[in-house]
N, C-alpha and C positions, 0 to 999 in steps of 0.2 A: 387183870385187866385192869386198865388205866381208864379213867374216865376225863372228858372235856366238856367245856360250856361253850354256849354262843348260838346254836342253831336251835331255832322254835318251830317246832311242826303244829301246823293249824289243828283245830279240831276236827276228826276224821269220823264219818258216819258211813258205817257198814251195813250192808245187806247182802244176802244170799238168796238166788233163785235159781231154777233151772240147772242148778250145779255149778253156777259161774259165781265171781266174787264181783260186785259192783260198788264203787267208791265215789265219794264227793269230798272234798276239803278245801278249807278257807285258803287264800293264798299265804304263802310263806317268805319271810325275809331269806336273803342270801346268808349263808353262814359267814361268822365272823374270820376261821381259819378253815377253809375248806378242806375236805379230805383228799387222799390222790385220787386221781381220776382214773377210772377203768380204762383200760387198753383194749384195742381190738382184738380178738381173737381169732379161731378158724370156724367159718361155717354159720348158720342158724344157732341161734344160743339160748333162748328163753324159751322154757316150757310152756305150754299152754293147757287150759282145762279141756277134757272131753264135753263138748256140747251139743248139741242139737237131737232131732228126734232119734237118731239111731244110738245117743248115748246110754250106758247101762244105768241100771239102778246104782242109788248112792252105796258105795262099798262099805264093809264093815272095817273097822281097824282090828288090828293084830290081837289077839288075847295075851296081853301084856300080863304078867305073874307078878304084881307090885313086892309080894313078899320075897319072891327069889331076887327081885333087883335089890332089896334093902339087904339081904343076904350079902350080895355081890359088894355092895357099899362096905358094909363090914367088915369084909375080906380085905379090901383096899385100905381101910382106915387103920385096921388092925397092924397093918406092917408098920405105920408110924410115917413121919414127913418121907415125902418122896420128891426131895429137891433135885434138880438136875445132876446127872454124875454121881448121886450119890448110892449108897448099897441100899437103901431103900426104893430109889427107882429102879436100880437093876431087878430087885425082888418083883416089883408090880410089873416090869416089862415082862419077865419069866411068868408071871399068873396071866396077864392077859392074853400072851402070844399062845400059850397052850390052851386056855380057854376057848378062843377062836378057832384055831386049828382043830380042836377037838368038835366043834359044831360044822365042820366041813369047809370053812374058809381059807383062803390064801393069806397069809401075813407077810408083810415086806418091811424090812428095817431101814428106814432111809435115815443113814448116820452121817454126821456133821460135826464139826467144830465150832464153837463160838467163845469170843472173848468179851467180857462186859469191862466198862470202864474202870470198873472199882475193883477188878480182880486182876492179879499177878498173871495168872496162867490162864490157858483156855480149857473148855470144858467140853468133854465129848457129849454130845446129844443125839437122840434118836427119835423120829416121828415113826409112828407104827401106822402102817397102811393095810385095812382089812377088805379084801376084794371079794364080792359076791357076783355072781355070774360073769367072768372075766371077757367073755367072749362079746358082750354088749358094747358097741363104741360110743354108745350117748349114754352117759353115766350122771348121777347124783351123788354128791357128796355129804355126808353127814358127820359132824366133828366136834371135837372137845380138845381143851389142853388136857394133859394129865399130870403135870408136875405142880409141884406144892411151893408155895412162896416161903423164901428162907427166913423172914421178918414178918413176925406179927405186928405190923407198925399202925394199924389202926388202934392199938390198944392204948388208953392215955398213959399208963406208966411206962415209959421206955426200958426200964428194966425188965418187962415182960416179953418184949420183942423178941429175944432170942430163946423163948421157951417153945419147945415143939409145939407144932399144932397140925392137925390132921386134914385142914379143908375138905370139910366132907360134901359141903354144898357147892363149893368155888374148885370145882374140878373132878373130884371122886365121882360126883352125882351124874355129871356127863356119861363118864366112863359106865359107870353101873348102867344108865339107862341103855346105852349102846351094846353092852353085854347081855342084856335081858333081850333086846331087839335081835341078837343075833340066833336067837331060838326061833324066831319068825320070818326074819327079812328074806331068807333064802326061798320061800315058798310063796312070799308076796306076788300077787299078780300086777306087776308093774313093766312097763316099755322099758324100763331103765336100769341099767346095771348100778349098782350100790356100792359105794366104797364108805368105811368107817375110818375116819383120820385122827388119830390122838396127836395132837402137838407137843412136843416138848419144850421147854426154855421160855413159856410165855409168862411164869412168875419168877423167872432166875434175876431178880432184881434186889440189890444190896443198897444202892444209892438213890434213895428214895425222895420225894417231895418231902416227906416227914422228917427225913433225918438230914436234910440238907438247911443250910442257914440260907439259901436262897429262896427256898420253898419249890424248888426246880431240881428233880433228879436228873443225874446223868446216864443212867444205866439204862439200856434199851429193853423194850418189852417184845413180845411176841417173836423171838428169835426163830422158833421151829416153823410158824406159818410164812413167815418171810422166807426162809431157806425153800420151804415146801412150793411157794408160788414161784419163786426164781427158778427152782429147776423144771416144773411144768412149762412156764414161759421158755426155757431153753430147749425143751423136747419138743416143741411145736412140730418142727418139719420130720420129726421121726416117730413121733407117738402117734397110735390111731386112734386113741379114745379123748373124748373131750368130755369135760364136765359143764352141763348145762345150767346147773342150779347147785346151790350148796346152803345147808342149814348148821348153825354154830349153836350148840348147847353150852349156856353158861349160867351157873347160879338160878337155876329154872325150876329147881325140885324141891324147894321148900313147902312146908304148910303155910297157904296162905299167900303163894305167890303172885304177883300180879306181873304178868306178863305183857308191858305196853311196848308201843311202836318204837325202836330204837332210830334214832336221827339218821344216823348214817345209811342204814338198811333201806330206809324210806328214800333218800336221796340218790343211792346207788343201785338198789333191785327194787325198787317200786311195784313193778308187777309181780314178783315173788311175795313181796309183802301183802299184797292183795291177795294171793292164791293162800297163803299159809293162814291168816286172820280170817279170811273168808270161810275157809275150811273149818276154822274153831267155831266160828259162828254157826256154821251148818250143823255140826255134831255136839253143840251145846257145852262147848269148853269154856267155863267162866273164867278162868285164870288169864285167857288171853283177852287184852282189853283194847279195843282199837281207839285209841286215843293218844295223843303225844306223851312223849317219854317218861321222867322220872321227877322225883321232887327235888333230886340233887343236880341234875344236868339233864339234857334232852339229847345229847350225843356221847356214844361210847366208844371210846378206842379198843378194840379187841382185834381177834384174830381174824375176823370176817375182812378187815381193811387189805389186808394183804391180797384175799382170795379176789375180792373186787378189782383190785389194782391189775391182775391178770387177766380179766375177761370171765371170771366165775361170779355171777349174780349169786351173791351170798347174804342172807339175813342172821341177825343176832337174836336169837329166843333168850332173854334174860330179865331177870327182876334186879335192878340195881339200888332197889331199897332195901334190901338182903340186911337187916341190922347187925349181923355176925360177919360181915365182910372183912376179911385179913384181921379176924381176931382169934382168940383162943377159944371161943365158945362156937365156933364153927364144926360143930361135931354132928356124928350121925344122928341123934336123936331129933335134931333140926329138919331133918329129910323126911319127906312124904313119899311113900310108895304110892297112893293114888294120884298125887300129883306126877309123878313120873309116868303114870300109867296114862293120864290126860294129855301130856304132851305126846306120848307115843301114839295116842289115838290120834290126834291132828296130823302128826307126820305120816303114819302109815295110812291113813285114808287119802292124804294129798298124792302120796307116792302112786297110789292106784288111780287117781284121775288124771294125772298129768300125761301128756301126750308129745 
């Protein structure tokens, strides 16, 4: 994932009452470099909370097993690096596909090829789409990238960049979170169909800002989410389903995570931000912080931008102050089972409340 700076979110004050999220925010300046604008899709799009006298009592979150989630995380990291097109990625794909099929989901491989500026040949990539309750036309997308970066280019010593690293929080934790959620989502009382989407090619970057004399890398990020979004837009006239909301999980599972509001999420999918962070307040999820971005920047370029571009309002649940980002030290011991469980509670309560 790549970060950019320039957009400043005003202080946000959050309150939750009667099952709905209420917000106030100070005025914010326009972004220096605006993100891609969302485009119109088909029909009503934004989910709403159940409200009013007939609304049901506050639902409980899924009974997430943090120890089992950490077990899944270790299985993924034990494979080693899972770079796009590598043997490690193929082993990971087989493990993930079997896991979800055994739980009763349908798994679709969205295969494509992509070529980076810095590479001579294209590489085969695969997005994995895990579908629950396929007959439901109104759907929600929960997603993460599942490839690992080929270079640990945040290490101070460039000689360490090519050493293998497992990206435990940056990628594997999102997959492990969804693997554990797979035990619960099929029985969750939600009006929406749910798809898990694992994006390939988010981290397939060799020419980075750290490795370029100009400080600007020429390789593209987000190859998998761009392909997924383009295919979704192309199928508008023939597909029956539509995604009304999306949640991206990235770097959100470390102990002490601080999940502040990412700038583009606020700009492109503000009602969804209000719902998710309002739910977090209602359930007492302290890692969700209803205030502006991050110490390093306020906007994060990530897989959610491609989804917003094609009319799927999507928020990025991310801790971008994670100190082990793109370093060899991003290992399984940095990931917290209780933190994953807290994220699960917020998302599964939200899924039951939206209408």
